[in-house]
NUZAPA-6106 format. One record per atom (N, C-alpha, C, O): x, y, z; residue in one letter. Coordinates in pm, 1 decimal, always signed. Each point is the difference from the previous one (the first is absolute). Layout:
N
PT       c1       c2       c3 resn
PT        X        Y        Z    a
...
***
This chain:
68
PT       c1       c2       c3 resn
PT   +615.7  -1059.6   -175.9    m
PT    +88.4    +70.2    -77.0    m
PT    +16.4   +169.1    +17.7    m
PT   +104.0    +63.4    -17.6    m
PT   -240.0     -7.8    +58.5    l
PT     -0.5   +141.7     +8.0    l
PT   +106.9    +20.2   +149.5    l
PT    +99.0    +72.7     +7.5    l
PT   -140.5   -136.9    +71.0    k
PT    +57.4    +20.8   +136.4    k
PT   +168.2    -15.6     -3.0    k
PT    +76.8    +73.8    +61.7    k
PT    -37.2   -188.3   -148.7    d
PT   +126.4     -8.6    -18.1    d
PT    +68.6   +109.6    -79.7    d
PT   +108.9    +46.0    +34.3    d
PT   -177.5     -4.5   -144.4    y
PT    +65.4   +120.0    -61.1    y
PT    +15.0   +120.5    +79.4    y
PT   +101.9    +69.1     +0.0    y
PT   -219.0    -43.6    +75.4    l
PT     -3.2   +135.8    +77.0    l
PT   +144.4    -17.5   +113.6    l
PT    +88.2    +83.8    +18.8    l
PT    -99.5   -195.3    +32.9    e
PT   +117.0    -32.2    +90.0    e
PT   +141.8    +23.1    -58.9    e
PT    +91.9    +53.4    +62.2    e
PT    -85.1   -100.0   -189.8    s
PT   +122.7     -6.4    -69.9    s
PT    +48.9   +177.7    -29.0    s
PT   +114.5    +44.8     -6.5    s
PT   -223.8    +16.7     -4.7    k
PT    +13.7   +153.7     -8.8    k
PT    +23.6    +58.3   +115.4    k
PT    +28.8   +119.6     -5.0    k
PT    -34.0   -184.5   +133.7    g
PT     +3.4    +82.2   +133.0    g
PT   -120.7    +59.2    +13.4    g
PT     +8.2   +101.1    +69.8    g
PT   -118.3   -124.6   -109.6    t
PT   -138.4    +91.9    +11.3    t
PT    -80.8    -81.2   +112.4    t
PT     -9.6   -122.7     -1.1    t
PT    -42.4   +198.9    +89.8    s
PT    -68.7    -53.0    +95.1    s
PT   -141.1    +18.5    -49.5    s
PT    -38.0    +86.2    -79.2    s
PT    -42.4   -190.6   +144.4    y
PT   -161.9     +1.8    -39.2    y
PT    -86.0    -64.1   +126.3    y
PT    +49.1    -64.3    +92.8    y
PT   -175.7    +93.9   -109.6    v
PT    -79.1    -68.1    +96.5    v
PT    -93.4   -101.4    -70.5    v
PT    -79.5    +38.7    -85.6    v
PT    +89.8   -172.8   +123.1    e
PT    -70.2    -84.0    -70.2    e
PT   -148.1     -3.5    +87.7    e
PT     -4.6    +24.3   +120.6    e
PT   -108.3    -56.9   -198.9    k
PT   -128.4     -3.3    +56.2    k
PT    -53.0   -129.5    -60.3    k
PT    -13.9    -14.9   -121.4    k
PT    -15.3    -79.2   +213.7    l
PT    -62.6   -117.1    -45.3    l
PT   -153.3     -1.2    -26.7    l
PT    -76.7    -19.1    +94.4    l
PT    +36.5    +36.3   -203.9    v
PT   -140.0    +40.1    -17.0    v
PT    -88.2   -103.6     +4.5    v
PT   -121.1    +21.2     -7.1    v
PT   +177.9   -157.5    +20.7    d
PT    -83.7   -132.2     -1.2    d
PT     -5.0    -28.8   +165.3    d
PT    -60.0    -98.7    +42.6    d
PT   +122.0   +184.8    +39.2    q
PT    -17.5    -19.6   +134.0    q
PT    -34.5   +114.4    +73.5    q
PT    -12.6    -14.7   +121.5    q
PT     -6.0   +130.2   -172.5    n
PT    -39.1   +108.5    +68.6    n
PT   -114.7    +82.6    -93.6    n
PT    +17.8    +48.4   -111.7    n
PT   -134.1    -48.1   +188.8    d
PT   -125.9    +65.3    -76.2    d
PT    +24.2   +147.7    -36.3    d
PT    -39.1    +47.5   -106.7    d
PT   +113.8    +31.8   +211.9    a
PT    +25.2   +124.6    -23.5    a
PT    +92.0    +41.5   -125.2    a
PT    -22.0    +93.1    -77.4    a
PT   +126.7   -180.4    +74.8    a
PT   +110.5     +0.9   -106.5    a
PT    -85.4    -33.7   -141.9    a
PT    +14.4    +68.1   -101.5    a
PT    -81.6   -153.3   +107.9    r
PT    -78.5    -33.2   -121.3    r
PT    -89.4    +91.3    -36.5    r
PT     -2.7    +24.3   -120.7    r
PT    -90.1    +48.3   +206.8    d
PT    -64.8   +100.9    -38.5    d
PT    +70.3   +146.6    -62.2    d
PT    -44.1    +75.0    -87.1    d
PT   +155.8    -67.0   +158.2    e
PT    +97.4   +113.6    -43.3    e
PT    +47.5    -26.0   -133.6    e
PT     +6.9    +89.3    -84.4    e
PT    +29.3   -220.7    +60.5    m
PT    +47.2    -38.9   -133.0    m
PT   -112.0    +15.7   -121.7    m
PT    +26.5    +42.3   -112.5    m
PT   -145.0    -81.1   +154.4    m
PT   -110.8     +7.3    -99.6    m
PT    -18.3   +150.1    -46.7    m
PT     -3.8    +34.8   -118.0    m
PT     -6.3    +45.0   +222.3    q
PT    -23.0   +147.7    -33.4    q
PT   +112.7    +51.6    -68.7    q
PT    -28.2    +67.3    -99.1    q
PT   +154.3    -81.7   +126.7    a
PT   +113.5    +59.5    -73.5    a
PT    +20.0    -67.7   -127.8    a
PT    +56.8    +54.5    -94.6    a
PT   -103.1   -172.5    +92.0    s
PT     +7.0    -71.8   -153.6    s
PT   -125.2     -8.4    -97.7    s
PT     -5.9    -65.3   -104.2    s
PT    -92.1   +144.6   +159.5    g
PT   -126.6    -25.7    -87.4    g
PT    -58.6   -141.7    +23.3    g
PT    -56.5    -46.3    -99.0    g
PT    +58.1    -17.4   +189.0    g
PT    -54.1   -138.0     -4.4    g
PT    +98.6   -108.4    -43.5    g
PT    -52.4   -110.0    -17.4    g
PT   +178.2   +117.3     -2.9    f
PT    +81.0    -90.0    -67.0    f
PT    +58.3    -56.7   +157.1    f
PT    +28.5    +72.1    +95.6    f
PT    -20.7   -229.7   -102.2    l
PT    +42.0    -63.3   +112.7    l
PT   +114.1   -102.2    -19.0    l
PT    +26.0    -90.5    +79.3    l
PT    +44.6   +118.9   -205.3    g
PT   +120.7    -80.2    -25.4    g
PT   +127.4    +60.5    +78.7    g
PT    +16.7   +118.6    +28.2    g
PT    +53.1   -205.9     -4.7    v
PT   +115.3    +30.7    +71.0    v
PT   +133.6    -37.5   -101.1    v
PT    -13.6    -92.5    -80.0    v
PT   +132.4   +161.5    +86.0    p
PT     -1.4   +127.8    +84.9    p
PT    -55.5   +117.4    -52.3    p
PT    +12.6    +27.0   -119.5    p
PT    -78.5    +52.0   +204.9    f
PT    -28.1   +136.9    -22.6    f
PT    +72.5   +108.6    +92.4    f
PT     -1.4     -5.1   +123.0    f
PT    +55.5    +89.7   -187.5    t
PT   +104.3    +94.7    +68.5    t
PT    -55.1   +137.0     -2.6    t
PT    -52.2    +34.9   -105.9    t
PT    +54.6    +41.7   +195.8    v
PT    -25.7   +117.6    +23.0    v
PT   +126.3    +95.5    +27.5    v
PT    +62.2    -20.0   +104.3    v
PT    -29.3    +99.6   -171.6    v
PT   +132.2    +87.4    +39.2    v
PT    -51.7   +141.9    +49.1    v
PT    -59.6    +75.9    -76.3    v
PT    +81.6    -51.0   +184.9    a
PT    -43.6   +134.2    +56.8    a
PT   +123.5    +99.0     -6.9    a
PT    +93.5    -25.1    +76.0    a
PT    -83.2   +142.3   -164.9    k
PT   +105.5    +67.5    -16.5    k
PT     +1.3   +123.3   +114.3    k
PT    -95.6    +25.4    +73.3    k
PT   +194.9    +29.5    -73.5    e
PT    +28.1   +124.5    +88.6    e
PT   -104.9   +108.5     -6.9    e
PT    -62.4    +48.9    +94.2    e
PT    +54.6    -21.2   -219.5    d
PT   -116.3   +108.2    -29.6    d
PT   -151.9    -34.9    +46.2    d
PT    -93.4    +79.6    -10.0    d
PT    +83.8   -210.1    +61.6    g
PT   -146.6    -32.6    +21.7    g
PT    -62.5    -67.2   -120.5    g
PT   -119.2    -27.8    +12.5    g
PT   +171.7     +0.1   -114.7    s
PT    -79.6    -64.4   -125.8    s
PT    +52.0   -167.3    +29.2    s
PT    +95.8    -45.1    +63.0    s
PT   -201.1    -17.1   -136.1    k
PT    +31.4   -139.6    +30.6    k
PT     +8.8    -69.7   -154.4    k
PT    -65.0    +56.9    -87.7    k
PT   +130.7   -159.4    +56.3    s
PT    +10.4    -69.5   -113.4    s
PT    -38.5   -155.4    +31.2    s
PT    +35.4    -56.1   +103.7    s
PT    -97.5     +5.6   -186.4    t
PT    -45.6   -159.4     -4.0    t
PT    +67.1    -78.2    -82.2    t
PT    +29.8    +44.8   -110.7    t
PT     +3.6   -163.6   +143.9    i
PT    +58.1   -117.2   -107.7    i
PT    -61.5    -98.9    +24.9    i
PT     -6.7    -48.0   +113.2    i
PT    -55.1     -4.9   -226.2    i
PT    -51.3   -144.7     -5.3    i
PT    +91.8   -101.3    -30.7    i
PT    +67.9     +5.7   -102.5    i
PT    -59.3   -107.9   +191.6    g
PT    +87.4   -108.3    -41.1    g
PT   +159.8    +20.1    +29.0    g
PT    +28.6    +93.0    +75.5    g
PT    +59.2   -158.3   -119.5    f
PT   +128.6    +38.4    +24.8    f
PT    +53.9    +41.4   -145.0    f
PT    +37.9    -82.7    -83.0    f
PT    -39.1   +218.3    +63.4    d
PT    +20.5    +57.0   -136.4    d
PT   +135.7    +63.9    +42.0    d
PT     -0.9   +102.8    +67.7    d
PT   +117.1   -161.3   -106.1    k
PT   +138.5    +62.8    +34.8    k
PT     +8.9   +125.2    -48.9    k
PT    +36.5    +90.9    +74.5    k
PT    -71.2    -65.4   -218.4    h
PT    +25.0   +121.8    -71.3    h
PT    -81.2   +111.1    +83.6    h
PT    +48.1   +110.1    +26.7    h
PT   -173.5   -150.7    +10.4    r
PT    -83.4   +122.1    +74.3    r
PT    +55.4    +32.1   +142.0    r
PT     +1.3   +111.8    +51.6    r
PT    +46.4   -233.3     +5.6    v
PT    +50.3    +27.2   +136.4    v
PT   +126.2    +89.8     -5.8    v
PT    +16.6    +88.8    +83.6    v
PT    +81.9   -115.3   -194.0    d
PT   +125.7    +99.3    -25.2    d
PT    -67.2   +124.5    -29.3    d
PT    +50.5    +96.7    +57.0    d
PT   -141.5    -74.6   -123.7    e
PT    -41.3   +121.9    -47.9    e
PT    -36.5    +77.1   +124.6    e
PT    +56.5   +107.3    +20.9    e
PT   -158.8   -160.2    +74.5    v
PT    -70.7    +62.1    +94.4    v
PT   +101.0    +26.5   +117.4    v
PT     -8.7   +104.6    +64.4    v
PT    +98.6   -193.0    -38.0    l
PT    +94.2    +25.8   +121.8    l
PT   +132.2    +68.2    -72.4    l
PT    +89.4    +28.5    +79.7    l
PT    -68.7     -4.2   -190.9    g
PT    +98.8    +64.6    -56.0    g
PT   +149.5    -90.1    -14.0    g
PT   +113.8    +46.9     +1.3    g
PT   -148.4   -168.4    -12.8    f
PT   +114.0   -109.6     -6.5    f
PT    +45.6    +17.1   -135.4    f
PT    -82.9    +14.8    -89.8    f
PT   +212.3    -15.5    +65.0    s
PT    +70.4    +12.2   -150.1    s
PT    +23.4   -136.9    -34.7    s
PT    +52.4    -28.3   -107.7    s
***
């Protein structure tokens, strides 16, 4: 659902398959504080800050990405 939603908004993303890539899994564990559920989204902003979103939380995605 998250991928479909981002695509419908014309937003590009990088998908990392944490069940198939140990480095991606380790990166996710560090960024999420040990959470391994998916989807887990990291949004890197132009100012260098990052926001994280656990699960498909449409309201939070809209808030972080500035969708109205």
